[in-house]
C-alpha positions, 0 to 999 in steps of 0.5 A: 718124258716127264709124268714118271717119277724119275726126276722128283715129284715136279718132273712127275706134276709137269706131264700129268692132268692138264700138264699131260701132253708134254708127255708127248710132246717129250716124246716127239721130240726125242723122235725129231731128235732121232731123225735130225741127228740121221740116226733114222728116218721116219720110215724106220721109225716106230713107237710103242706105248702101254696101258697109260702110255697109250696117251703116250703113243696115242698122242704121238700118233694123232699129233705127228703120224707123218713121224713114224712108220709104224706105232705099237699100242698095248691095251692102250688108254685111248679114249681119257673121256670115257675112261673114267666110266668104266671100272677102273676109271674112278681110281685114275681121276687123281692122276688123270683128272675127273669129266666131272669138272670143267678143268678136268673134262679139257685136260683129258679131250686135250690127252685123248687120242680117239676124241683127235683122230681125224678123217682124211689123214694118212695115218702110219700102220698101227697094231692095237692089241688087248687082252679079252679079260682086262679088267685096267683098261677095258677091251672096247677102248682099243677097239675103238681105236682100231676102227677109228683109225681104220675109218679116217686113215687114207694112207692104204697101210694097215690098222690092226686090232689083236686080241687074245681071249685069253689074256688081260692086262699083260700081268699073270700072262704065260711066258709063251703068249708074251714071248708071241706078243713081242714077236708079233710086234716086232714083226710089224715093225719089220714088215712097215720098215721094208725088211724083205724077210718080213713081208708077205708071202 
């Protein structure tokens, strides 16, 4: 997806600030390709994003809720309009923009998943994870997104908030914490895919 540095600075700038939604649209296009080519179907498709990847997966969720069976958001930046007001926010304005300018506000609004959750929408199952001691993306950001989705969704599918009270942003987590998180998230996806070994008893 555009926004990384894999293909040079033009590729990076093609998914930054006012062009950040290109990252979301690239991801959606990849998912649509997998479905169109019969590699999978939406009922067997999950998407995941972590940290700034919360913009990506949150955007995919709010733009195309019909495309995924499950969405997993790890310590994600889901409320970009408020992120600048957190301790780690100002250092990221060079990449994402600032609400202090009209252009920056419009760019941050466009990429804010929280701002684009719509009442009465059938959202897929969503698992949101945060660490209670996260110094990079404050835990309230992901908790607020979970509450908004729970209030808005009409699908009847679960929207769950997972809080690790002994973790931060993932950096420095113990090996067993990382393994448990991965196992929980894969089990969540397999549950939503209908795998009989992962259904509640």
